[in-house]
C-alpha positions in Angstrom: -17.8 -23.2 -70.8 -21.0 -22.7 -68.8 -19.8 -24.8 -66.2 -16.6 -22.8 -65.9 -18.4 -19.8 -65.4 -20.4 -21.4 -62.5 -17.4 -22.6 -60.6 -15.6 -19.0 -61.4 -18.9 -17.3 -60.0 -19.1 -19.7 -57.0 -15.5 -18.8 -56.2 -16.1 -15.2 -56.2 -18.8 -15.2 -54.0 -17.0 -17.3 -51.6 -14.0 -14.7 -51.6 -16.3 -11.9 -51.0 -18.1 -13.5 -47.8 -14.6 -14.8 -46.5 -13.3 -11.0 -46.7 -16.4 -9.6 -45.1 -15.9 -11.9 -42.1 -12.5 -10.7 -41.3 -14.0 -8.0 -38.5 -17.3 -7.7 -36.7 -18.7 -4.8 -34.9 -21.9 -4.3 -33.0 -24.0 -2.2 -35.5 -21.8 -1.5 -38.4 -20.9 2.0 -37.0 -18.8 1.1 -33.9 -15.2 0.5 -34.4 -12.9 -1.8 -32.6 -11.3 1.1 -30.8 -14.6 2.0 -29.4 -15.7 -1.3 -27.7 -15.5 -0.8 -24.0 -14.0 -3.6 -21.3 -15.0 -1.8 -18.2 -13.8 1.7 -18.0 -11.0 0.7 -20.4 -11.1 0.5 -24.0 -9.9 -1.9 -26.7 -7.8 0.8 -27.9 -6.1 0.7 -24.4 -4.3 -2.7 -25.5 -1.5 -0.2 -27.0 -1.4 1.3 -23.6 0.6 0.6 -20.6 -1.9 -1.4 -18.4 0.1 -2.3 -15.5 0.5 0.1 -12.7 4.0 -0.5 -10.4 3.2 0.4 -6.7 6.0 0.8 -4.4 4.3 0.6 -0.8 4.9 0.1 3.0 4.3 -3.4 4.6 1.6 -2.3 6.8 -1.2 -1.5 4.0 0.0 -4.8 2.5 0.2 -7.2 5.6 -3.0 -5.7 6.9 -4.5 -7.0 3.9 -6.0 -3.5 2.7 -4.3 -3.5 -0.7 -5.8 -7.1 -1.1 -9.2 -5.9 0.0 -9.1 -2.4 -2.1 -7.1 -3.1 -5.7 -9.4 -5.8 -7.0 -12.3 -3.1 -7.2 -9.8 -0.6 -9.3 -8.7 -3.5 -11.7 -12.1 -4.7 -12.3 -13.5 -1.1 -13.1 -10.5 0.0 -15.3 -8.6 -3.2 -16.9 -5.3 -2.1 -14.9 -3.2 -4.7 -13.3 -1.0 -4.2 -10.4 2.9 -4.9 -9.8 3.3 -4.3 -6.1 6.7 -4.1 -4.1 6.0 -3.7 -0.2 9.0 -2.8 2.0 9.6 -0.4 4.8 8.9 3.4 3.5 12.7 4.1 3.2 13.1 1.1 0.9 9.8 1.8 -0.8 10.9 5.1 -1.5 14.3 4.3 -2.6 12.8 2.0 -5.0 10.9 4.6 -6.5 13.8 6.9 -6.7 15.5 4.0 -8.6 12.9 4.3 -11.3 11.1 1.1 -10.7 7.5 2.6 -9.6 4.7 4.4 -11.0 3.7 5.8 -7.6 4.1 5.3 -4.0 2.0 4.8 -1.0 3.8 5.4 2.2 3.6 6.8 5.9 6.7 9.1 6.6 6.1 12.6 6.1 9.5 14.0 6.3 10.6 11.2 3.8 7.7 11.8 1.6 8.4 15.8 1.5 12.3 15.3 0.9 11.1 12.8 -2.3 8.6 15.6 -3.6 11.3 18.4 -2.7 14.1 16.6 -4.4 11.8 16.3 -7.5 11.0 12.5 -7.5 7.3 12.8 -6.8 4.7 15.4 -8.0 2.6 16.0 -5.1 2.4 14.5 -1.4 -1.5 13.6 -1.0 -2.4 12.9 2.6 -5.5 10.8 2.3 -6.3 8.4 5.4 -4.4 7.2 8.7 -4.7 4.7 11.3 -2.7 4.2 14.6 0.1 2.8 16.0 -0.3 0.6 19.2 2.3 -0.8 21.6 1.9 -4.2 21.8 3.3 -6.7 24.6 3.1 -9.4 27.2 -0.4 -9.5 28.9 1.1 -9.0 32.3 2.8 -6.0 31.2 6.0 -6.0 33.4 6.8 -2.4 32.5 3.7 -1.1 33.9 2.8 1.0 30.7 -1.1 0.6 30.4 -1.9 3.5 32.2 0.4 5.9 30.5 -1.1 9.0 28.6 1.6 8.9 26.0 3.5 6.7 24.0 6.6 8.9 24.8 5.8 8.2 28.5 5.3 4.5 27.7 8.8 4.2 26.2 10.1 6.0 29.3 9.0 3.3 31.5 10.0 0.3 29.6 13.6 2.0 29.3 13.7 2.2 33.0 12.4 -0.9 33.9 15.0 -2.5 30.8 12.3 -4.3 29.6 12.6 -6.0 26.2 11.4 -3.8 23.3 12.0 -4.8 19.7 12.2 -2.0 16.8 12.0 -2.6 13.4 15.1 -0.8 13.0 14.8 -0.8 9.2 14.4 3.1 8.5 10.6 2.1 7.7 8.1 4.6 8.4 7.1 2.8 11.7 10.6 2.9 13.0 10.9 6.7 12.1 7.7 6.8 14.3 9.5 5.1 16.8 12.8 7.2 17.0 10.4 10.2 17.5 8.8 8.9 20.3 12.2 8.2 21.9 12.9 11.7 21.3 16.8 12.5 22.8 16.6 9.0 24.6 17.2 6.6 21.5 18.7 3.4 23.2 21.5 1.9 21.5 21.0 -1.7 20.6 25.1 -2.4 21.3 25.0 -1.4 24.8 21.3 -1.5 25.9 20.9 -5.1 25.8 17.0 -5.1 26.6 16.9 -3.3 23.3 16.4 -5.2 19.7 17.0 -3.8 16.5 15.2 -6.5 14.3 15.8 -5.0 10.9 12.8 -6.6 9.8 9.3 -5.9 8.3 6.5 -5.6 10.9 5.3 -8.9 10.7 8.6 -10.4 11.4 9.2 -7.8 13.9 6.0 -8.8 15.7 7.1 -12.4 15.6 10.4 -11.5 17.2 8.9 -9.6 20.1 6.3 -12.3 20.6 9.1 -14.9 21.0 11.2 -12.8 23.4 8.2 -11.8 25.6 9.0 -8.1 24.8 7.0 -4.9 23.7 6.9 -3.3 20.1 5.7 -0.2 18.0 3.3 -1.4 15.5 0.1 -0.2 13.2 -2.8 -1.7 14.5 -4.1 -2.9 11.4 -0.9 -5.4 11.1 -1.2 -6.6 14.6 -4.8 -7.6 14.4 -4.3 -9.4 10.9 -1.5 -11.3 12.9 -2.7 -11.4 16.5 -3.6 -15.4 16.4 -0.1 -16.3 15.8 1.4 -14.1 18.3 1.6 -14.2 22.3 1.2 -10.5 22.5 -1.5 -8.1 23.3 -2.2 -4.2 22.8 -1.1 -2.4 25.9 -1.4 0.9 24.7 -3.6 2.4 22.0 -4.7 5.5 20.1 -2.5 8.2 22.0 -2.4 11.3 20.0 1.4 11.0 19.6 0.6 7.7 17.7 -1.5 8.8 15.1 -0.2 7.3 11.7 -0.6 9.5 8.3 -0.6 7.8 5.1 0.0 9.6 1.7 0.2 8.7 -2.2 2.4 10.4 -4.5 2.9 10.2 -8.1 6.5 9.8 -9.3 7.7 12.6 -11.6 8.0 11.7 -15.4 10.3 14.8 -16.0 12.6 13.2 -13.1 12.2 9.7 -13.9 12.1 7.1 -17.1 9.0 5.2 -18.0 6.7 6.3 -15.4 3.3 5.3 -16.3 1.6 8.8 -15.7 -1.8 7.8 -17.0 -2.2 4.9 -15.0 -0.8 6.7 -11.9 -3.3 9.8 -12.1 -6.1 7.4 -12.6 -5.4 5.5 -9.4 -4.7 8.3 -7.2 -8.0 9.8 -8.7 -9.7 6.4 -7.6 -7.9 6.0 -4.4 -9.0 9.5 -3.0 -12.6 9.6 -4.5 -16.0 8.2 -3.1 -15.7 4.5 -4.0 -12.3 3.8 -2.5 -13.2 6.0 0.6 -16.2 4.1 1.3 -14.4 0.7 1.2 -11.5 2.1 3.4 -14.0 3.3 6.0 -15.5 0.0 6.0 -12.5 -2.2 5.9 -11.9 -4.4 9.3 -15.7 -3.9 10.5 -16.8 -7.4 9.3 -13.7 -9.4 10.7 -12.7 -7.2 13.8 -15.8 -5.4 14.6 -14.0 -1.9 14.1 -12.8 0.3 11.3 -8.8 0.0 11.1 -8.2 3.1 8.9 -9.9 6.6 8.9 -10.2 9.1 6.0 -8.4 12.6 6.5 -11.1 15.4 6.7 -10.5 17.9 4.1 
């Protein structure tokens, strides 16, 4: 009988220890929901920690996103799903309900996105410059032009090859604006080629054809080593290129991760991201490639 009681006592103690070992806390007063991971909490496991960013190719091909996003991910625990296309496609992708926010560079299209109820607010926050690149010998003689519009007119007059993205992107829209009323017709102007491709591919075509091209400076520098092109004209006032970030409207679109979008926009327009943007490009190219808009 004594042996039986001893065995039962041992078993009850074993079960008691096992029950106590199922949950651990740091001091007995902290619950699992309060244990932090970066700036996120363990309770965030129930939240949507994925941010769907629809953006333009220039911030992707230039390397800026690969430079910025890991800092935000490490700080917050969020992860990104990035779709990189021309601005027109990037905006349509969001309108179809496939994004939480957009980062693009075409003011008219951005304003329409907001005015049509798809976006909450257009927030311009940085800019860079378009440049005109072409063969080193500059056959159209545009190097001394005061504006890009003047340079385009000389290219058309000389009928030198010009390769357009032709994809309704922010860069393509900027190019059309520079042509003004004299937009060439690719079907009749044999020197004008409409590629219908992203910036990197368009640059490669221009390089192969020995032609001119409008590109953002950052993407050109990121691809320069593989191209037979040089910057012929840079940083005229009519080539300023402004970027905006816009949160998708959850009242218009289903499944928008509003909390994540707001967190990223607050970070992107805050001091930490601003410092990173301001120094991007200096180490590799000896100059900043993007600039902060003054408030």
